[in-house]
N, C-alpha and C positions, 0 to 999 in steps of 0.2 A: 542613499535612495530611501524615500519614503515607502511605508508599508502599502499605502494605496496604490502607488506607482507599480510596484512588483506585481500587487495582486491583480492589477488591471492588465499587466502584461501577460501574467499567467493565464488570466481568464480568457483573453483574446487567443493565446496560443493553443489552449486546450479545447477551445470552442472549434478552431480550425482543424484540430487533430481528432476530434470526436468521431467521425465516421471512419477514419483509418485505424484508430485505436479499437474501435468496435469490431473491426474484421479481425484483429488480433485475438480479441475475446472470443469471438465467434468460433475461431479455428480451435481455441482452447476447449471450448464447450463441446466441439465435435469430436475431440481426441481423447486419449487416455488421460489427459490432464485434468479433465473434470473429475474423475473418480480419484486420482492421486490427490488433488487438493481437497476434495471433499473428505476423503479419509484422514488426511493430516488435520484439517480443522476440527473434524468430529472427535478425533483422538485427544486433541489439546483440551477441547471443551469438556469432553466426557471425564478426562482426567481430574480437572478442577471441579467439576459439577457431577459427581458419579451417581447421585441419587435424584437428579432433577430431570423431568422429562423435557425433551426438546422444546415442546411449545410452551413451556413455562420459563425459558430463558430469553430475555430481551437482548438482542445483539444490534450494535451499532457499527455500521460498516462506514469508516470515514474515508473519503476520497474514493467513492465506489467506482468511478469512471463508468465504463460500459456494463458494468454489473455483475462481473464474474463471481466475486465472493458471494455477494447478495443472493445470487441465483442459486449456487450450490448449497448454500445454508438453508434457504427457503425450501428447497427440494428436500431437505433432511427434516423440515417441520419446525425450524427455529423461527422465532417471531424477530423479524429482521427490519430495521430501519436503515435506509441507505441515503447518505448525504454525499453531495459533490458541490464544488464551486460554479459549475457551469450547467445551465439547463440543456445545452446540446448533449453533454454526456448522459444526463439524466434520461433524456428522451431515447438515446440508443439503449440504455439499460433496460428501460420499460419495454422497449421492443424486443431485445434479446431475452428478456424473462418470459415473454409469450403468456402461457396459461398461468404461470407462476407470479405475473405482475400484481395481481389483486392481494397477494399474500405479502407483498413488500411495501413498506412506507417510503417513498421516494420524496427527499426534500433537498431544495437548493439551499446551501449553507456554506459558510467559511469555517474551516477546520479549526482555526484559531479563536473563533467566537461562536461558540454553540448556543442555541436558544432553548436549550433543554434545560429542566430543572435539575438541581442537584440530585445525585444517586438515582439516575434514570434507568441505568442499564447494567446487566450482569456482566456483559462482555463487550470489548471494543476490538475489532479487527481492522487492519489496515495493510495495503501493499503498494510499495513503491510511491509513497506520498510524502514522507516526512523529510526526505532529501530537498524537496521542492518548496518547502515552507519559508517564508521570510523570517518568522519567529517561532522556530520549533519548540523552544522552551515554554513559550506562551501557549503553544498548542497542548503540549504534554499536561500543563497545569489545567487547562480546560477539560481534557480528557479524564483527568484524575477527578475533577469536580463532578462530572456526570456519572462516573462509575459508582456502583454501590460498594459498601465496605465488603471485603472478600470477592470483588469482581476481579476480572483479569483483562489484561490488554495483550493482544498478540500483533506485533508490528513485524512485518516482513519488509525489509529494506536492503539497500546495498550501498556503497560509496560510489554512487553515480557521479560522474563528471569530474572525479578527482584528477583526471589527466589534464585538466586546463590549468592546473597549478603546480604539477608534479612530474618531473622529467621521467622517473621510473614508471609511474602510472601511465604516461603518454607512450612510452615504448611498449609496455603490455597491452595497451589499448590498440596501438598500431598492429601488434603481432595478431591480435583478435580478428582485426579487419583483413589482414592478408590470409590467414587460416580460413576463414569464412569464405573469401572469394576462391581460394584454391580447391576447396571442397564443394563449391557450387552452391552454398547454402545462402538463402535470402538473408542479407545484411540489415539487421533491425536498427541499426545506427545511421542509416542512409534514407533520406526522404525530404519531403518539402519542409521548408523552414527549420531544418535541423540547426542552422546557424543561429536562428532565433532563440532556440532553447539554450544553446551554449552561451549566448549573450547573457540570458537570464541567470543561468546557473553560475556564471562567473561573478555574480553580484549577491549571492545568497550565502548564508553561513555555513551550511552543510557540505559545500563544495571543498572547504578547507578544514573540516573537522574530522577529529580521529574518531571513527565509529566502528564498533558500537560501545566502545568505552565511554564516550560522551553521554550516550543515552542511558547507560547504566547509572552514571553519577547523577544525572539529573532526576531519574525516576526514584532512585533511592533517597534523594533529598526530598522528594514529594511524599514519601512514605510507602513506596512499592518494595516488595521483595522481589528481587530481579534474577533471572536466569537468562542466559544467552546461548543460542545454538548457532555457531558460525558454520557448521556443515548442513544446514538445512537444504541448501541448494542440491545437495547430493540426493535428497528424497524427492524433491517437487520440480526440479527442472527438466524439461525435455532435452534430447540430445542436442538439438539445434540451439537451445538457450544456452548450454553448456559451452558450446563452441562460439556463439556470438559474444558471450559475457564472461569468460573464464577469468579475466583480469579484474572482474568486479563481482565476486561471489555474493550471493544473497545470504543475509543472516536473519535469524528470528530473536526478537526481544520480547521475552514473556515477562510481564509484570503483574504480580498479584497485589491488590490494594490491601493492606494490612488492617485488620479489624482491632481497634483499640478498646 
């Protein structure tokens, strides 16, 4: 499957999902998740840049979707650039940002082919994107290129859709679906065109990749100092998310670009 074909399918799928996904972000922004994520991101950034004012840190939000990360960071005064593959997601992000929209630079862009000059950003943040990329290694190389020496990457992701190729993962996934139904919680894995995403996921590399081990190896090869927090879900997920996705816990990959 050619890159352009997968990208086209992703573009079409996420364009259709934009409004529904935006509603998920809106619920997050109206809940305690806003403060939880804001605190988590700020703590990570302040740990790495203890003496830098927020407004002096240029942050790139890759795969911003309906804008959740961009909004909570802009609210804290960071200089945020937000990119996404689809204009529909960016429109939702601008709407969700409200009065903060003018503080965020929104750009339509492919995460694997960034148009920024080398060493443009102090930090890169991303959530639930890498798993969906046709060439994640190429993406990491690009992210490395646009990061300044000493800059950091904060990538929050999970082993999404591994149940498509792993019987044990399938059993755990089905147990999540049953538990969600039994508790009367909205199942985030049921919706329009969900089979379309499964079809895409079955043909992209991360669906059969052992993560975050793979990410660590790739990033260290690129020259990052890497730490992994496989328990971050305990800190940032709501109770509903823990029930929906207990078989697919979120991890945090933190990479610091080494200064030579």
